[in-house]
The first five atom37 places (N, CA, C, CB, O) and aatype in JSON, in Angstrom:
{
  "aatype": [20, 20, 20, 20, 20, 20, 20, 20, 20, 20, 20, 20, 20, 20, 20, 20, 20, 20, 20, 20, 20, 20, 20, 20, 20, 20, 20, 20, 20, 20, 20, 20, 20, 20, 20, 20, 20, 20, 20, 20, 20, 20, 20, 20, 20, 20, 20, 20, 20, 20, 20, 20, 20, 20, 20, 20, 20, 20, 20, 20, 20, 20, 20, 20, 20, 20, 20, 20, 20, 20, 20],
  "atom_mask": [
    [1, 1, 1, 1, 1],
    [1, 1, 1, 1, 1],
    [1, 1, 1, 1, 1],
    [1, 1, 1, 1, 1],
    [1, 1, 1, 1, 1],
    [1, 1, 1, 1, 1],
    [1, 1, 1, 1, 1],
    [1, 1, 1, 1, 1],
    [1, 1, 1, 1, 1],
    [1, 1, 1, 1, 1],
    [1, 1, 1, 1, 1],
    [1, 1, 1, 1, 1],
    [1, 1, 1, 1, 1],
    [1, 1, 1, 1, 1],
    [1, 1, 1, 1, 1],
    [1, 1, 1, 1, 1],
    [1, 1, 1, 1, 1],
    [1, 1, 1, 1, 1],
    [1, 1, 1, 1, 1],
    [1, 1, 1, 1, 1],
    [1, 1, 1, 1, 1],
    [1, 1, 1, 1, 1],
    [1, 1, 1, 1, 1],
    [1, 1, 1, 1, 1],
    [1, 1, 1, 1, 1],
    [1, 1, 1, 1, 1],
    [1, 1, 1, 1, 1],
    [1, 1, 1, 1, 1],
    [1, 1, 1, 1, 1],
    [1, 1, 1, 1, 1],
    [1, 1, 1, 1, 1],
    [1, 1, 1, 1, 1],
    [1, 1, 1, 1, 1],
    [1, 1, 1, 1, 1],
    [1, 1, 1, 1, 1],
    [1, 1, 1, 1, 1],
    [1, 1, 1, 1, 1],
    [1, 1, 1, 1, 1],
    [1, 1, 1, 1, 1],
    [1, 1, 1, 1, 1],
    [1, 1, 1, 1, 1],
    [1, 1, 1, 1, 1],
    [1, 1, 1, 1, 1],
    [1, 1, 1, 1, 1],
    [1, 1, 1, 1, 1],
    [1, 1, 1, 1, 1],
    [1, 1, 1, 1, 1],
    [1, 1, 1, 1, 1],
    [1, 1, 1, 1, 1],
    [1, 1, 1, 1, 1],
    [1, 1, 1, 1, 1],
    [1, 1, 1, 1, 1],
    [1, 1, 1, 1, 1],
    [1, 1, 1, 1, 1],
    [1, 1, 1, 1, 1],
    [1, 1, 1, 1, 1],
    [1, 1, 1, 1, 1],
    [1, 1, 1, 1, 1],
    [1, 1, 1, 1, 1],
    [1, 1, 1, 1, 1],
    [1, 1, 1, 1, 1],
    [1, 1, 1, 1, 1],
    [1, 1, 1, 1, 1],
    [1, 1, 1, 1, 1],
    [1, 1, 1, 1, 1],
    [1, 1, 1, 1, 1],
    [1, 1, 1, 1, 1],
    [1, 1, 1, 1, 1],
    [1, 1, 1, 1, 1],
    [1, 1, 1, 1, 1],
    [1, 1, 1, 1, 1]
  ],
  "atom_positions": [
    [[-87.13, 15.63, -98.91], [-87.54, 16.82, -99.85], [-88.87, 16.52, -100.48], [-86.45, 17.08, -101.05], [-89.13, 15.38, -100.86]],
    [[-89.66, 17.42, -100.6], [-90.89, 17.25, -101.22], [-90.95, 18.12, -102.37], [-91.99, 17.48, -100.33], [-90.71, 19.31, -102.19]],
    [[-91.27, 17.61, -103.7], [-91.33, 18.38, -104.82], [-92.59, 18.16, -105.55], [-90.2, 18.14, -105.64], [-93.3, 17.18, -105.34]],
    [[-92.87, 19.17, -106.48], [-94.31, 19.2, -107.3], [-93.83, 18.3, -108.51], [-94.94, 20.93, -107.86], [-92.74, 18.54, -109.02]],
    [[-94.57, 17.37, -108.93], [-94.51, 16.67, -110.2], [-95.23, 17.41, -111.06], [-94.99, 15.32, -110.19], [-96.39, 17.77, -110.86]],
    [[-94.45, 17.7, -112.22], [-95.12, 18.32, -113.36], [-95.77, 17.37, -114.43], [-94.13, 19.16, -114.04], [-95.95, 16.16, -114.27]],
    [[-96.08, 18.06, -115.46], [-96.7, 17.27, -116.63], [-95.81, 16.17, -117.1], [-97.0, 18.19, -117.86], [-94.6, 16.33, -116.95]],
    [[-96.18, 15.28, -117.54], [-95.33, 14.11, -118.03], [-94.44, 13.46, -117.0], [-94.45, 14.55, -119.14], [-93.47, 12.79, -117.33]],
    [[-94.81, 13.68, -115.72], [-94.09, 13.04, -114.69], [-92.8, 13.87, -114.28], [-93.73, 11.61, -115.16], [-92.03, 13.41, -113.43]],
    [[-92.56, 15.08, -114.86], [-91.3, 15.72, -114.57], [-91.04, 15.98, -113.23], [-91.19, 16.87, -115.22], [-92.01, 16.4, -112.59]],
    [[-89.9, 15.84, -112.58], [-89.68, 15.91, -111.22], [-88.19, 16.86, -111.23], [-89.59, 14.25, -110.51], [-87.14, 16.49, -111.73]],
    [[-88.38, 17.97, -110.64], [-87.31, 18.92, -110.52], [-86.08, 18.26, -109.64], [-87.91, 20.28, -109.83], [-86.39, 17.69, -108.6]],
    [[-84.91, 18.31, -109.97], [-83.8, 17.84, -109.03], [-83.49, 18.93, -108.14], [-82.49, 17.39, -109.76], [-83.89, 20.08, -108.36]],
    [[-82.78, 18.61, -107.1], [-82.3, 19.73, -106.24], [-81.2, 20.41, -106.82], [-81.9, 19.28, -104.91], [-80.37, 19.85, -107.53]],
    [[-81.18, 21.84, -106.49], [-80.08, 22.69, -107.03], [-79.05, 22.84, -106.05], [-80.55, 24.06, -107.45], [-78.82, 23.9, -105.47]],
    [[-78.37, 21.69, -105.84], [-77.08, 21.83, -105.0], [-75.97, 20.84, -105.56], [-77.39, 21.48, -103.38], [-76.22, 19.97, -106.4]],
    [[-74.86, 21.03, -105.08], [-73.66, 20.2, -105.57], [-73.63, 18.73, -104.91], [-72.24, 20.99, -105.19], [-72.98, 17.82, -105.43]],
    [[-74.36, 18.58, -103.78], [-74.41, 17.37, -103.19], [-75.22, 16.28, -104.06], [-74.97, 17.58, -101.85], [-75.01, 15.07, -103.93]],
    [[-76.16, 16.82, -104.94], [-76.84, 15.92, -105.73], [-76.05, 14.97, -106.68], [-77.71, 16.67, -106.45], [-76.39, 13.81, -106.91]],
    [[-74.97, 15.58, -107.2], [-74.17, 14.74, -108.19], [-74.84, 14.11, -109.34], [-73.58, 13.67, -107.51], [-74.42, 13.05, -109.81]],
    [[-75.87, 14.74, -109.83], [-76.54, 14.27, -111.14], [-76.4, 15.24, -112.1], [-78.0, 13.96, -111.02], [-76.41, 16.44, -111.83]],
    [[-76.26, 14.76, -113.3], [-76.21, 15.7, -114.49], [-77.1, 15.25, -115.59], [-74.79, 15.82, -115.05], [-77.59, 14.13, -115.61]],
    [[-77.31, 16.26, -116.61], [-78.15, 15.92, -117.63], [-77.71, 14.83, -118.47], [-78.39, 16.99, -118.38], [-76.63, 14.9, -119.06]],
    [[-78.54, 13.74, -118.56], [-77.96, 12.58, -119.55], [-77.89, 11.39, -118.56], [-76.31, 12.93, -120.28], [-78.17, 10.27, -118.98]],
    [[-77.53, 11.58, -117.27], [-77.33, 10.41, -116.36], [-78.64, 9.55, -116.28], [-76.9, 10.92, -114.89], [-79.77, 10.03, -116.4]],
    [[-78.38, 8.26, -116.07], [-79.45, 7.36, -116.02], [-79.67, 6.98, -114.55], [-79.19, 6.14, -116.89], [-78.72, 6.62, -113.87]],
    [[-80.9, 7.07, -114.05], [-81.3, 6.87, -112.64], [-82.21, 5.83, -112.65], [-81.9, 8.06, -111.97], [-83.01, 5.59, -113.55]],
    [[-82.02, 5.09, -111.44], [-82.77, 3.85, -110.82], [-84.01, 4.54, -110.0], [-81.67, 2.87, -109.72], [-83.72, 5.47, -109.24]],
    [[-85.2, 4.19, -110.1], [-86.26, 4.61, -109.43], [-86.9, 3.57, -108.5], [-87.16, 5.08, -110.36], [-87.47, 2.6, -108.99]],
    [[-86.82, 3.74, -107.23], [-87.43, 2.73, -106.41], [-88.34, 3.39, -105.44], [-86.4, 1.91, -105.69], [-88.2, 4.45, -104.84]],
    [[-89.4, 2.46, -105.43], [-90.54, 2.97, -104.5], [-90.16, 2.57, -102.98], [-92.07, 2.27, -104.94], [-89.74, 1.43, -102.77]],
    [[-90.3, 3.48, -101.95], [-89.98, 3.09, -100.68], [-91.04, 2.0, -100.13], [-89.91, 4.34, -99.81], [-92.13, 1.88, -100.7]],
    [[-90.71, 1.26, -99.08], [-91.49, 0.26, -98.48], [-92.92, 0.77, -98.22], [-90.83, -0.2, -97.21], [-93.95, 0.16, -98.52]],
    [[-92.86, 1.92, -97.64], [-94.29, 2.47, -97.22], [-94.94, 3.08, -98.53], [-94.19, 3.69, -95.97], [-96.03, 3.65, -98.44]],
    [[-94.37, 2.98, -99.62], [-94.78, 3.54, -100.9], [-95.37, 5.07, -100.71], [-95.92, 2.55, -101.56], [-96.45, 5.47, -101.14]],
    [[-94.5, 5.78, -100.03], [-94.93, 7.27, -99.79], [-93.93, 8.07, -100.62], [-94.89, 7.75, -98.14], [-94.15, 9.24, -100.93]],
    [[-92.79, 7.38, -100.99], [-91.73, 8.22, -101.68], [-90.96, 7.27, -102.71], [-90.67, 8.88, -100.55], [-90.97, 6.04, -102.69]],
    [[-90.31, 8.1, -103.6], [-89.56, 7.43, -104.62], [-88.17, 7.69, -104.33], [-89.93, 7.86, -106.02], [-87.86, 8.85, -104.03]],
    [[-87.24, 6.76, -104.37], [-85.66, 6.98, -104.01], [-85.1, 6.96, -105.68], [-84.86, 5.48, -102.82], [-85.4, 6.1, -106.5]],
    [[-84.31, 8.0, -105.89], [-83.6, 7.98, -107.15], [-82.14, 7.87, -106.9], [-83.91, 9.22, -107.98], [-81.52, 8.67, -106.19]],
    [[-81.65, 6.92, -107.46], [-80.12, 6.81, -107.45], [-79.46, 6.48, -108.87], [-79.7, 5.66, -106.43], [-80.01, 5.8, -109.74]],
    [[-78.27, 7.02, -108.96], [-77.58, 6.82, -110.22], [-77.26, 5.33, -110.41], [-76.28, 7.68, -110.28], [-76.75, 4.62, -109.54]],
    [[-77.65, 4.9, -111.77], [-77.77, 3.37, -112.07], [-76.31, 3.11, -112.46], [-78.93, 2.91, -113.35], [-75.65, 3.97, -113.05]],
    [[-75.85, 1.93, -112.13], [-74.54, 1.59, -112.19], [-74.06, 1.41, -113.64], [-74.35, 0.4, -111.4], [-72.84, 1.47, -113.84]],
    [[-74.87, 1.21, -114.66], [-74.56, 1.09, -116.04], [-75.0, 2.52, -116.8], [-75.36, -0.24, -116.64], [-76.19, 2.63, -117.08]],
    [[-74.22, 3.47, -117.11], [-74.58, 4.64, -117.59], [-74.44, 4.6, -119.14], [-73.78, 5.69, -116.94], [-74.48, 5.66, -119.76]],
    [[-74.28, 3.42, -119.78], [-73.96, 3.26, -121.18], [-75.31, 2.86, -122.01], [-72.81, 2.13, -121.34], [-75.32, 2.81, -123.24]],
    [[-76.43, 2.6, -121.18], [-77.66, 2.0, -121.98], [-78.14, 2.99, -122.87], [-78.88, 1.53, -121.09], [-77.92, 4.19, -122.71]],
    [[-78.86, 2.43, -123.92], [-79.52, 3.4, -124.81], [-81.04, 3.4, -124.47], [-79.28, 3.03, -126.38], [-81.56, 2.7, -123.6]],
    [[-81.72, 4.34, -125.33], [-83.14, 4.39, -124.77], [-83.91, 3.28, -124.75], [-83.9, 5.26, -125.4], [-84.65, 3.1, -123.78]],
    [[-83.87, 2.44, -125.68], [-84.64, 1.0, -125.7], [-84.33, 0.23, -124.34], [-84.09, -0.01, -127.06], [-85.24, -0.3, -123.71]],
    [[-83.08, 0.18, -123.94], [-82.57, -0.58, -122.93], [-83.1, 0.08, -121.59], [-81.01, -0.66, -123.04], [-83.41, -0.64, -120.64]],
    [[-83.19, 1.34, -121.53], [-83.84, 2.16, -120.46], [-85.13, 1.72, -120.36], [-83.83, 3.63, -120.7], [-85.51, 1.28, -119.28]],
    [[-85.91, 1.77, -121.38], [-87.36, 1.52, -121.42], [-87.58, 0.04, -120.99], [-87.96, 1.8, -122.88], [-88.44, -0.2, -120.14]],
    [[-86.83, -0.96, -121.56], [-87.16, -2.32, -121.25], [-86.77, -2.66, -119.82], [-86.49, -3.26, -122.23], [-87.28, -3.63, -119.25]],
    [[-85.95, -1.95, -119.28], [-85.7, -2.31, -117.77], [-86.95, -2.01, -116.87], [-84.43, -1.45, -117.17], [-87.29, -2.78, -115.98]],
    [[-87.61, -0.86, -117.15], [-88.87, -0.5, -116.45], [-88.91, 0.39, -115.3], [-89.43, -1.59, -116.04], [-89.9, 1.02, -114.93]],
    [[-87.46, 0.37, -114.64], [-87.5, 1.23, -113.56], [-86.33, 2.25, -113.65], [-87.48, 0.43, -112.28], [-85.84, 2.71, -112.62]],
    [[-85.88, 2.6, -114.86], [-84.86, 3.58, -115.17], [-85.45, 4.77, -115.89], [-83.75, 2.96, -115.99], [-86.48, 4.67, -116.56]],
    [[-84.73, 5.97, -115.74], [-84.92, 7.06, -116.4], [-83.79, 7.81, -116.68], [-85.76, 7.73, -115.82], [-82.72, 7.57, -116.12]],
    [[-83.96, 8.78, -117.57], [-82.65, 9.61, -117.95], [-83.03, 11.02, -117.41], [-82.28, 9.64, -119.72], [-84.17, 11.47, -117.5]],
    [[-81.95, 11.72, -116.83], [-82.14, 13.04, -116.5], [-82.08, 14.02, -117.74], [-81.15, 13.39, -115.48], [-81.12, 14.19, -118.5]],
    [[-83.3, 14.64, -117.77], [-83.33, 15.52, -119.03], [-83.5, 16.99, -118.56], [-84.57, 15.11, -120.04], [-83.98, 17.26, -117.46]],
    [[-83.1, 17.87, -119.39], [-83.25, 19.27, -119.15], [-84.71, 19.67, -118.58], [-82.95, 20.01, -120.49], [-85.71, 19.08, -119.0]],
    [[-84.79, 20.69, -117.61], [-86.15, 21.03, -117.18], [-86.88, 21.94, -118.27], [-86.09, 21.77, -115.79], [-86.34, 22.9, -118.81]],
    [[-88.14, 21.52, -118.51], [-88.86, 22.32, -119.43], [-89.91, 23.41, -118.55], [-89.7, 21.25, -120.45], [-91.0, 23.06, -118.11]],
    [[-89.45, 24.53, -118.45], [-90.6, 25.33, -117.66], [-92.06, 25.28, -117.9], [-90.39, 26.65, -117.79], [-92.88, 25.57, -117.04]],
    [[-92.37, 24.87, -119.14], [-93.81, 24.7, -119.55], [-94.43, 23.56, -118.89], [-93.95, 24.51, -121.04], [-95.65, 23.52, -118.74]],
    [[-93.61, 22.57, -118.45], [-94.12, 21.32, -117.68], [-94.91, 21.86, -116.39], [-92.8, 20.3, -117.21], [-95.82, 21.18, -115.91]],
    [[-94.55, 23.04, -115.86], [-94.99, 23.4, -114.5], [-95.93, 24.55, -114.75], [-93.77, 23.79, -113.49], [-96.09, 25.31, -113.8]],
    [[-96.57, 24.81, -115.87], [-97.4, 25.91, -116.08], [-98.89, 25.34, -115.98], [-97.07, 26.61, -117.48], [-99.85, 26.1, -116.13]]
  ]
}
């Protein structure tokens, strides 16, 4: 799937039940070997706070989409 990245690096999530992601989930972001895509997967430890997420370096939290990020 190809998506448009919005302001502040916002990436819209697919709108389907197979996605299994919810607002507040912590995701691990991995660059593919060919460096052409980013793989997102639910991180194993969903109990991290914002400081721990930032310190890890490859994690992000799913946040509600702000339509202004795509104007």
